[in-house]
N, C-alpha and C positions, 0 to 999 in steps of 0.2 A: 504494500500500500504506500510505502514511502519511508524515507529515512527518519530517524528520530529528529524531532525539531522541525519537520516539514509542514506542520500546521494541521495535521489530521484532527487532533482533539480540539483545536481552536475552531475549526470548521464545524464540527459537531456541536460544540458549545454555542456557536452563533445560530445554527439551525434550531437547536432546542431552546434558544434564548436564555441560556445560562451564563451569559457573559458577566452578569452582576457578580459572579463568583471570582472574577478576575479584577483585582484592584487597578484602577487607573485606565480601564478600557474605554475606548470610544468606538462607536458603531454608527455608520451612516447607511441609510437605505432600508429596505424591507425584505422580509423573508416571504417567499411565495411558494405555494404548492398547487399545481394545476391552475396556475394563473390567479389564484386567490391569495390574498394577504393572510398570513398566519400570525396571529398574535400570541402572546405568551401563554394564554390559556388553551390554545388550540393544538400545540405540538403533541401533547400526550394523546390526543385523539387520532393522530395520523402516524405517529412513530415514537420510537424510544431508542435509546442506546445504553449499553451497559458500560459503566465506567471501567477504567483500566484495572487490570487484574490485582493490583495491590490492595483494593478494597473488597475483593471477593473472597469467599471462603475457599481456600485452596484445595480442600478435600472434596469439594463438590464437583460433579461433572458439569459440562456446559448445560445439559438438559435440566439438571437439578437447580442450577443458577437461574435459568430462565423461569422455571416453575416457581422458585422462591420469589423472584421479582414480580411475577404475575399475581401471586397471592397477596403481595403487598400493595400493588398498584392498580388492580382491577376489581370489578365487582362480580367477577366470575366466581361461582361457588367453588369451595375447596375441592369438591369431588370432580368438578368439570375441568379444573386447571390442567391436569395431565392430558386430557383429550384435546385441548385447544392450544397447548404450548408446542 
């Protein structure tokens, strides 16, 4: 995907509108999806991204990590999470 420091995480933070986590940031423009402006409340409806592995539980498989995130972030019943993940 690119070398360390090439801006991958920064791009994802802009798309997810998490730039407030970066002190001193400036951003100009707008984020669009299918030519519609995406505001800070909308990104979670159309996408998500998993942070770098240093904050994940290293004993979990990728599937377990996604299921764990789905249980925390969605209103899907706990029984249905494995079916949808």
